[in-house]
C-alpha positions in Angstrom: 28.6 27.3 10.3 28.4 28.5 6.7 30.8 26.8 4.4 31.2 30.0 2.3 32.4 31.8 5.5 35.0 29.1 5.9 36.1 29.6 2.3 36.6 33.4 3.0 38.8 32.6 6.0 40.9 30.3 3.8 41.3 32.8 0.9 44.8 34.2 0.2 45.8 36.9 -2.2 46.3 35.8 -5.8 49.9 34.9 -6.6 51.7 36.2 -9.7 50.2 34.7 -12.9 46.9 33.8 -11.2 43.5 35.3 -11.8 42.8 38.0 -9.2 40.3 37.4 -6.5 37.0 38.9 -7.5 35.9 41.9 -5.4 33.1 40.9 -3.0 29.5 41.8 -3.9 27.9 44.2 -1.5 25.6 42.8 1.1 21.9 42.7 0.2 19.2 44.0 2.5 18.0 41.3 5.0 14.9 39.8 3.6 12.5 37.2 5.2 13.2 33.6 4.1 11.1 32.2 1.2 8.1 30.2 2.2 8.4 27.7 -0.7 10.6 26.7 -3.6 8.4 28.7 -5.9 8.7 31.8 -3.7 12.5 31.3 -3.7 12.7 31.8 -7.5 14.1 35.1 -8.7 12.3 36.9 -11.5 14.8 35.5 -13.9 14.1 32.0 -12.8 10.3 32.6 -13.1 10.8 33.8 -16.7 12.9 30.8 -17.5 10.3 28.5 -15.9 7.6 30.0 -18.2 9.5 29.0 -21.3 8.7 25.6 -22.9 11.1 22.8 -22.1 12.2 20.6 -25.0 12.6 16.9 -24.2 16.1 15.9 -23.3 15.8 13.3 -26.2 14.4 15.7 -28.8 17.6 17.0 -30.3 19.0 14.9 -33.1 22.4 13.3 -32.4 24.9 11.0 -34.0 25.1 7.6 -32.5 28.4 6.4 -31.1 29.2 2.8 -32.1 29.4 0.1 -29.4 33.1 -0.2 -29.8 33.5 3.5 -29.1 31.4 3.5 -26.0 34.4 2.4 -23.8 36.4 5.5 -24.8 33.7 8.1 -24.1 34.6 8.6 -20.5 38.3 8.8 -21.2 37.6 11.4 -23.9 35.7 13.4 -21.3 38.7 13.1 -19.0 40.9 14.5 -21.7 38.6 17.2 -22.7 37.9 18.2 -19.1 41.6 18.6 -18.4 42.4 20.3 -21.6 39.6 22.8 -21.5 40.1 24.0 -17.9 43.9 24.4 -18.2 46.4 25.6 -20.8 47.5 22.1 -21.7 47.2 21.6 -25.4 47.7 17.9 -25.8 46.7 15.0 -23.6 47.5 11.5 -24.5 44.5 9.2 -24.4 45.7 6.1 -22.6 42.8 4.0 -23.7 42.9 4.5 -27.5 46.6 5.7 -27.6 45.5 8.7 -29.6 46.4 12.3 -28.9 43.6 14.8 -28.5 44.5 18.4 -29.4 42.1 20.9 -28.1 44.2 24.0 -28.4 41.3 26.0 -29.9 39.2 25.3 -26.8 41.9 26.6 -24.5 41.7 30.1 -25.8 40.7 32.5 -23.1 40.9 29.8 -20.3 42.1 30.9 -16.9 45.6 30.0 -16.0 45.2 29.4 -12.3 44.1 25.8 -12.7 46.7 23.0 -12.4 46.2 19.3 -12.7 47.8 17.8 -9.6 46.9 14.1 -10.1 44.9 11.8 -12.4 44.2 8.6 -10.5 42.4 5.6 -11.9 40.3 4.5 -9.0 38.9 1.2 -10.4 37.2 -0.2 -13.5 33.6 0.9 -13.7 30.7 -1.4 -14.5 30.3 0.3 -17.9 33.8 -0.8 -18.9 35.5 2.5 -18.4 37.9 3.6 -15.6 36.6 5.9 -12.9 39.3 8.6 -12.8 39.8 11.0 -9.8 41.2 14.2 -11.2 42.8 16.4 -8.5 43.0 20.1 -9.5 44.5 23.1 -7.9 42.3 26.1 -8.5 44.1 29.1 -7.1 44.8 28.0 -3.5 42.0 25.4 -3.5 42.2 21.7 -4.2 39.3 20.1 -6.0 38.4 16.5 -6.9 36.3 15.4 -9.8 35.5 11.7 -10.1 34.7 11.3 -13.8 32.5 8.3 -14.6 31.4 7.7 -11.1 27.7 8.8 -11.5 27.2 6.7 -14.6 28.7 3.7 -12.8 26.0 4.1 -10.1 23.2 4.4 -12.6 24.2 1.5 -14.8 23.8 -2.2 -13.9 25.6 -4.2 -16.6 23.6 -7.3 -15.8 20.4 -5.8 -17.0 20.8 -2.3 -18.4 22.1 -1.0 -21.7 24.0 2.2 -22.1 24.7 4.2 -25.3 25.9 7.6 -26.4 25.2 10.2 -29.0 27.3 13.1 -30.1 25.4 16.4 -30.1 26.4 19.8 -31.7 28.9 21.9 -29.8 30.9 18.9 -28.4 28.1 17.8 -26.2 27.4 14.1 -25.5 24.1 12.5 -24.6 24.2 9.4 -22.5 21.2 7.1 -22.3 20.9 4.3 -19.7 18.1 2.0 -20.8 16.5 -0.2 -18.1 14.6 -3.4 -18.5 11.3 -1.9 -17.5 11.5 0.6 -20.4 12.6 3.5 -18.3 15.6 5.6 -19.2 18.0 8.0 -17.5 19.3 10.5 -20.0 22.2 12.9 -19.3 23.6 15.6 -21.6 27.1 16.8 -20.8 29.3 19.5 -22.4 32.7 18.7 -23.6 34.2 19.3 -20.1 31.8 16.8 -18.5 29.6 19.4 -16.9 26.0 18.1 -16.6 23.7 20.3 -18.6 20.5 18.2 -18.5 19.4 15.1 -16.8 15.9 13.4 -17.0 14.3 10.1 -16.2 11.9 8.8 -18.8 9.3 6.6 -17.2 8.0 3.4 -19.0 4.9 5.3 -20.1 7.0 8.0 -21.7 6.6 10.7 -19.0 9.8 12.9 -18.6 10.9 13.8 -15.1 13.3 16.7 -15.3 16.1 16.2 -12.7 18.4 19.0 -13.9 17.9 21.6 -16.5 20.7 24.2 -17.0 19.9 27.6 -18.5 22.0 27.6 -21.7 22.2 31.4 -21.6 25.0 30.7 -19.0 26.9 28.2 -21.2 29.9 30.5 -21.3 30.2 30.3 -17.5 31.0 26.6 -17.8 33.9 27.2 -20.2 36.2 28.2 -17.3 36.5 27.1 -13.8 34.6 29.7 -12.0 32.7 30.0 -8.7 29.3 31.4 -9.5 29.0 32.4 -5.8 31.3 35.3 -6.7 28.2 37.0 -8.2 26.3 36.7 -4.9 26.5 38.9 -1.8 27.5 37.2 1.5 24.7 35.1 2.9 22.8 36.7 5.8 21.0 33.9 7.6 17.6 34.9 8.8 16.5 31.7 10.4 17.6 30.0 13.7 20.6 27.7 13.3 18.5 24.7 14.4 16.3 25.3 11.3 19.4 25.5 9.0 21.5 22.6 10.2 20.0 19.3 11.5 21.9 16.5 13.1 20.5 13.2 11.7 21.6 11.4 14.9 18.9 13.2 16.9 16.1 13.2 14.4 13.6 10.6 13.3 12.7 10.1 9.6 9.7 12.4 9.8 11.8 15.3 11.2 14.5 14.6 8.5 11.8 14.6 5.8 10.3 17.9 7.0 13.7 19.4 7.1 14.6 18.3 3.6 11.3 19.7 2.3 12.1 23.2 3.5 12.8 25.8 0.8 16.1 27.7 0.3 16.9 30.3 2.9 17.2 33.0 0.3 16.0 33.8 -3.2 17.9 31.7 -5.8 19.4 34.0 -8.5 19.3 31.5 -11.4 19.4 27.9 -12.4 22.8 26.3 -11.8 24.4 23.2 -13.2 25.0 20.4 -10.8 28.8 21.0 -11.1 28.4 24.7 -10.3 26.6 23.7 -7.1 29.4 21.3 -6.2 32.1 23.8 -6.7 30.4 26.8 -4.9 30.1 26.8 -1.1 28.2 30.1 -1.4 25.6 28.6 -3.8 25.2 25.4 -1.6 24.7 27.6 1.5 21.4 28.7 0.0 19.9 25.4 1.0 19.8 23.7 4.4 22.3 21.1 5.6 21.7 17.7 7.2 24.7 16.4 9.2 25.2 12.6 9.2 28.0 12.0 11.6 26.9 8.6 13.0 28.8 6.6 10.4 32.1 4.8 11.3 34.4 4.5 8.3 37.4 2.2 8.5 40.6 4.2 9.0 41.8 5.5 5.7 39.1 3.6 3.8 35.8 4.5 2.2 34.0 1.4 3.4 31.7 0.9 6.4 30.7 -2.3 8.1 27.3 -3.9 7.4 26.1 -3.0 10.9 26.5 0.7 10.0 24.0 0.5 7.2 21.0 0.9 9.5 22.3 4.3 10.5 21.1 5.6 7.2 17.6 4.2 7.4 16.0 7.4 8.6 17.7 9.5 5.9 16.7 7.0 3.2 13.1 6.8 4.3 12.8 10.6 4.4 14.2 10.8 0.9 11.8 8.2 -0.4 8.9 10.0 1.1 9.8 13.2 -0.6 10.4 11.4 -3.9 6.9 9.9 -3.8 5.6 13.5 -3.7 8.2 14.9 -6.2 10.2 12.3 -8.1 12.5 15.1 -9.5 14.2 15.8 -6.2 18.0 15.7 -6.2 20.2 15.3 -3.1 23.8 16.2 -2.9 25.9 14.0 -0.6 29.1 15.8 0.6 32.0 13.9 2.0 34.3 15.3 4.7 37.4 14.1 6.6 39.4 15.3 9.6 42.7 17.1 9.2 44.9 14.1 9.7 46.8 13.1 6.5 47.6 15.0 3.4 45.2 17.4 1.7 45.1 15.3 -1.5 44.6 12.0 0.3 41.7 13.4 2.4 40.1 14.9 -0.7 40.2 11.6 -2.5 39.0 9.7 0.6 36.1 12.1 1.2 34.9 11.8 -2.4 34.9 8.0 -2.2 33.1 8.0 1.1 30.3 10.2 -0.3 30.0 7.7 -3.2 29.8 4.9 -0.6 26.9 6.5 1.1 25.1 7.0 -2.2 25.5 3.4 -3.1 24.1 2.3 0.3 21.1 4.5 -0.1 20.4 2.9 -3.5 21.5 -0.7 -2.9 19.9 -1.2 0.5 17.0 1.3 0.5 16.1 1.8 -3.1 16.7 5.5 -3.5 17.1 6.0 -7.3 20.8 6.7 -8.1 19.9 9.4 -10.5 18.3 11.4 -7.6 21.7 11.5 -5.9 24.9 13.5 -6.6 28.2 13.2 -4.7 31.2 15.3 -4.0 34.2 15.2 -1.6 35.6 18.2 0.1 38.3 16.7 2.2 39.3 18.7 5.3 38.2 22.1 3.8 35.0 22.5 5.8 35.9 21.2 9.3 33.0 21.1 11.7 35.5 21.5 14.6 38.7 23.5 13.8 41.5 21.2 14.9 44.4 19.5 13.3 43.7 16.4 15.5 41.8 13.3 14.4 38.4 14.7 15.5 35.6 12.2 14.9 33.0 14.9 14.5 34.9 16.0 11.3 34.6 12.6 9.7 31.1 12.9 8.3 28.9 13.3 5.4 26.4 16.2 4.9 23.4 16.1 2.6 21.5 18.9 1.0 18.3 18.9 -1.2 19.6 20.9 -4.1 16.5 20.6 -6.3 15.7 24.3 -6.2 19.2 25.2 -7.4 19.3 23.0 -10.5 15.8 23.1 -11.9 12.7 25.3 -11.7 9.8 24.7 -9.4 6.3 24.7 -10.8 2.8 25.0 -9.5 2.0 21.4 -10.4 
């Protein structure tokens, strides 16, 4: 039931030259589940929440010219690959320049291997969405660089521009016709450090706010769940996992609104949440298995769109109460096919669901994040083409990536 438990079952001893598996953290005493997002905050998070938050737009940056905008995502691809591996030079296929980031590779772990870099398609912003497949120890991971910006940005009506910030960070601003903005700050590896929506009247809605005291944790590929004890679930399974096929939108909404099942140690980046099953397990999981994807494809027929209406309406109801909510859409496949093809396919299917929620139901794209996990977290353990395993799961990750407040 817990994805982190499935990860433990899949773990193998570290091979020669790989970073050793971290020793497990001792189990914590069983505590009652938190009654609210605020109650789920650790003392560290409460102290962080008490500090003033500077606007995401406050820091001075250096504007990137319009002609350079189309190379920003490719530069992020190159930096991302360079900084998590021991590769010292990567050729930039867009600008035909070579980026040497040797100094940024000092101290990087050596158990990360780039398996594939696959251009998926041209994005609306003019860049190429690139699926980077990594092997981290024994685990395969996909990162679709440029995909979230592509969902946020409508080239027919929006403007997008970038600013370079100190420390190799980049600030991306998507300007919409109504005067609203979606502003994202990423580090040089592409990790999302901050994301806010600025309303037309200037109000800032903080969607993600990473604690910069943990910046060093993002310099290497690391599972922050290694710092946590095994999760001891203290609620009934029916309160932890909900099948959307057997729930109406009110039940889904009530389920989404429930707090984490344990105290949250600190504020994580969106990318840390994506890479850590243990951290994700802190929040409840909605199973959406009533979608029929075309075989080997990431598309669904129009008549399948209505299957997401209850989920979409539940999200919209929560967003009316708290417009800072963020939902993580996780793609999963069955075990038929190669690990890499399933990983790629699951990531594209998660993105398809996010687009449907936005294009057909009006869920703001910046309130959604996506990630594919392939066949790693099978619902039913079988090598056969089990339909139950071809699904998406959705979690409300707001309490993991920002701090709750009493307002």
